[in-house]
C-alpha positions in Angstrom: 94.3 53.5 126.5 93.9 57.2 126.0 95.6 59.1 123.2 98.5 61.7 123.8 99.5 64.2 121.4 102.6 62.4 120.2 100.1 59.7 118.8 98.5 62.1 116.4 101.6 62.9 115.1 102.7 59.5 114.5 99.2 58.7 112.9 99.9 61.5 110.3 103.5 59.7 109.5 101.6 56.4 109.1 99.2 57.5 106.7 101.4 59.5 105.0 103.5 56.1 104.6 100.5 54.2 103.5 99.0 56.6 101.3 101.4 58.9 99.6 103.2 58.1 96.3 106.8 57.2 96.4 107.8 60.4 95.0 106.0 62.6 97.7 108.1 64.4 100.6 107.1 62.5 103.4 106.7 65.0 106.9 109.3 62.9 108.7 112.1 62.7 105.9 112.2 66.9 106.0 115.5 68.4 105.8 115.1 70.1 108.5 115.4 73.7 109.6 118.5 75.7 109.9 118.2 76.4 113.3 117.3 73.3 115.4 114.6 73.4 117.6 112.2 71.4 119.6 109.4 69.5 117.4 106.1 70.2 118.1 104.2 67.1 119.8 101.4 67.2 117.6 102.1 69.0 114.4 104.3 67.9 111.4 106.9 70.1 110.6 105.1 71.2 107.5 102.1 71.7 109.1 103.9 73.7 111.9 105.2 76.0 108.9 101.6 76.5 107.5 100.7 77.7 110.8 103.6 80.2 110.9 103.0 81.6 107.9 99.2 82.1 108.4 100.0 84.3 111.9 102.7 86.0 110.1 102.5 89.8 109.8 103.3 89.5 105.9 100.4 87.2 105.3 98.2 89.7 106.8 99.4 92.7 104.9 98.5 90.3 101.8 94.9 91.3 101.8 95.7 95.1 101.2 98.1 94.4 98.6 97.0 94.6 94.7 96.8 91.4 92.6 96.1 93.5 89.2 93.3 96.1 89.7 94.4 98.7 92.0 91.8 100.1 94.3 88.8 98.7 92.3 85.2 99.5 92.5 83.8 96.2 93.7 84.0 93.8 96.6 84.8 90.8 94.3 88.3 91.6 92.5 91.4 89.4 93.6 93.5 91.0 96.0 97.2 89.3 96.7 95.6 87.6 99.8 92.6 85.9 97.9 94.9 85.2 95.2 97.1 83.4 97.8 94.2 81.7 99.2 93.5 80.6 95.3 96.6 79.2 94.6 96.8 77.1 98.0 93.2 75.4 96.9 94.5 74.4 93.7 98.1 73.4 95.0 95.9 70.9 97.6 93.8 69.5 95.1 96.7 68.9 92.7 98.6 67.2 96.0 95.4 65.2 96.6 94.8 63.5 93.7 98.4 62.9 92.8 99.1 61.6 96.4 101.6 64.2 97.4 101.9 65.8 101.0 99.3 68.2 101.3 100.6 70.3 104.2 103.6 70.9 102.3 102.0 72.0 99.1 99.7 74.3 101.6 102.5 75.8 103.4 104.6 76.6 100.1 101.6 78.2 98.2 100.5 80.6 101.7 104.0 81.8 102.0 105.0 82.2 97.8 103.9 85.9 97.6 104.8 87.2 101.1 107.7 89.6 99.4 105.4 90.8 96.9 105.5 94.7 96.5 102.5 97.3 96.7 100.6 97.9 93.6 101.2 94.5 92.2 104.0 93.5 89.3 104.3 97.5 88.8 106.0 97.8 92.3 108.3 94.8 91.2 109.2 96.1 88.4 110.1 99.7 89.9 112.2 98.2 92.5 113.6 95.7 90.2 114.8 99.0 88.0 116.0 101.1 90.9 117.7 98.2 93.1 121.5 97.5 91.8 120.9 94.0 93.4 117.7 93.9 91.3 114.4 93.2 92.8 112.3 89.6 92.6 109.3 88.9 94.9 110.0 85.1 95.3 113.8 85.7 96.7 112.0 88.9 98.8 109.3 86.2 99.9 112.2 83.9 101.2 113.9 86.7 102.8 110.8 87.6 104.7 110.5 84.1 106.4 114.4 83.8 106.8 115.1 87.4 108.2 112.2 89.9 108.6 109.3 88.1 110.3 109.1 88.1 114.1 111.1 91.3 114.2 114.2 90.0 112.6 114.1 86.9 114.0 112.5 85.1 111.1 110.1 81.9 110.9 112.8 79.5 110.6 110.9 77.1 108.2 112.1 73.9 107.0 114.1 73.7 103.8 111.4 72.2 101.4 108.8 75.1 102.2 111.6 77.5 101.7 112.7 75.8 98.5 109.4 76.1 97.1 108.7 79.8 98.0 112.2 80.8 96.3 111.2 78.4 93.3 107.6 79.0 92.5 108.1 81.5 89.6 108.1 79.9 86.0 111.4 78.7 85.2 112.3 77.8 88.9 113.5 74.1 89.6 111.8 73.4 92.9 113.0 70.2 95.1 109.9 68.6 95.5 107.0 67.7 93.4 104.7 69.5 96.1 106.8 72.6 95.1 106.4 72.1 91.2 102.5 71.7 91.7 102.9 75.1 93.8 104.3 76.6 90.7 101.7 75.3 88.3 99.1 76.1 90.6 100.0 80.1 90.8 100.0 80.1 86.9 96.6 78.5 86.5 94.8 80.6 89.3 96.3 84.3 88.2 96.1 83.7 84.6 92.0 82.3 85.3 91.1 84.8 87.6 92.6 87.5 86.2 90.6 86.9 83.2 87.3 87.0 85.5 88.4 90.1 86.9 89.2 91.8 83.4 86.0 90.7 82.1 84.3 92.2 85.5 85.9 95.3 84.9 84.8 95.8 81.4 88.3 95.5 79.6 87.5 92.2 77.5 84.9 90.2 77.2 85.0 85.9 77.0 84.2 86.3 73.2 87.7 88.3 73.1 89.7 85.3 74.4 91.6 83.2 71.8 89.3 80.8 70.3 91.9 78.1 70.1 92.7 78.4 74.0 89.0 78.4 75.0 88.5 75.4 72.8 91.1 73.6 74.7 90.7 74.9 78.5 86.7 75.4 78.1 84.7 78.8 78.2 84.7 79.8 81.9 87.3 79.9 85.1 85.6 76.7 86.9 85.9 74.8 83.7 89.4 76.0 82.9 90.8 75.3 86.2 89.3 71.9 86.2 90.3 71.1 82.9 94.1 72.3 84.1 93.9 70.3 87.3 92.4 67.1 85.4 95.0 67.4 82.7 97.7 67.4 85.4 96.4 64.5 87.2 96.5 62.4 83.6 99.7 63.3 82.8 101.7 62.8 86.3 99.6 60.6 88.3 102.3 57.7 89.7 105.3 59.6 87.5 108.2 61.2 89.3 107.1 64.5 88.0 104.4 67.0 87.8 103.5 68.5 84.6 100.8 70.1 82.2 100.5 68.0 78.6 101.9 69.9 75.9 98.7 71.1 74.3 97.1 72.2 77.7 100.2 74.1 78.2 100.6 75.7 75.0 97.2 76.6 75.5 97.5 78.2 78.6 100.5 80.2 77.6 98.3 81.6 74.7 95.8 82.6 77.5 98.5 84.3 79.2 100.1 86.1 76.2 96.6 87.3 75.5 96.4 88.7 78.8 99.7 90.8 78.4 98.6 92.1 75.3 95.0 93.1 76.1 95.0 93.6 80.2 98.3 94.0 81.9 99.9 96.2 79.8 97.0 98.8 79.8 95.3 98.3 83.3 94.3 101.7 84.2 97.5 103.4 83.0 97.1 106.8 84.8 97.1 104.9 88.1 100.0 102.5 87.2 102.0 105.9 86.5 101.0 107.4 90.2 102.1 104.1 91.9 105.1 104.1 90.0 106.2 107.7 90.7 105.2 107.5 94.4 107.4 104.0 94.9 110.2 106.3 93.1 110.0 109.1 95.6 109.8 106.9 98.7 112.9 105.0 97.6 114.6 108.2 97.1 113.4 109.8 100.3 114.5 106.7 102.5 117.7 106.0 100.3 118.9 109.6 101.0 117.8 109.5 104.8 118.0 105.7 106.1 117.6 107.0 109.6 114.1 107.6 108.9 113.4 103.9 108.2 111.3 102.1 111.0 113.9 100.3 113.7 113.5 96.5 112.2 115.2 98.2 109.0 117.8 100.8 110.2 120.3 97.8 111.4 120.3 96.6 107.3 120.5 99.7 106.4 124.1 100.4 108.4 125.6 97.9 105.9 123.3 98.0 102.9 120.8 101.0 102.6 119.6 99.8 99.2 118.6 96.3 100.7 116.8 98.2 103.7 114.9 100.2 101.7 113.7 97.6 99.4 112.7 95.8 102.8 110.7 98.7 103.8 108.9 99.5 100.6 108.1 95.6 99.4 106.3 95.3 103.0 103.9 98.2 102.5 100.3 97.6 101.4 99.1 99.6 99.0 97.1 101.9 101.7 100.2 102.4 103.7 102.4 103.2 101.0 99.8 105.9 100.0 99.9 107.1 103.6 103.4 107.2 104.1 103.9 109.3 100.7 100.9 111.5 101.5 102.6 112.1 104.7 106.1 113.2 103.1 105.0 115.2 100.2 101.4 116.6 100.4 101.2 119.7 102.6 98.7 119.7 105.3 95.9 122.3 106.1 97.7 125.1 108.2 101.2 124.1 107.1 101.4 121.5 109.6 
């Protein structure tokens, strides 16, 4: 008997029922979408969300957004896109070893930074200081998938993916264990690969890392990530939670504090200052001239100029922001 497309999805549902943890979110049990739409015959809703995110414009722009180092000399530094793929891989590994829903974890991970600003956390800090509403990239990521993508129609993602995107920062409260796994994966990824980038850039060496944390986690990126995943599995397998042991959590926080002291606060301060000045200038320019915003943002500007300007600026890649600033403020040859 020939199999049809619906059978493919039903087979996925059956596999999840047989093998997933009782604490996992099964695809058939999704709370659904804000706007009802015909289901895909072959893909589950979480698989469909993953595909929508991958093919979104915001996802494509991540390749030219800074993670930590602005326009580094070298091909092997993390961008916002490579960080996102890294988080996705770690989240899938956690979901697999804990028998959680890998498709849901992957979709959340791929969408968690869609609303991040150009120039990394410098950009987020600037917009948060300028906007009367404040600015948090997790909230902007949700706004991207809800409102801004597809020329203002949004992606209409499931509740579980949207919740995981919004609640991925430390201190968030995801509604699913898959969302918790992504939050932990994000922390594991950025701390460990930012360490690798900082060593590559010559800002620190392995010997500078806190000895106590290295003793707990290991001496290189691969070992530290493997230690973190193994620890979470040992702590959480078969349990109604996903968490790291106190020992590993404290060591990870020690590494994070070290990175803030030695790297994040000092990474190319001249470039950070330039990025901040550019974004402040662009914010001022478009706040005073909302009619100059692209069409997608002008409708929002009619009721909330600040929101429209933040939507536009946070959508920019580093290169695009520099190009817009140059067009507006740098005199051209011949005065044209």
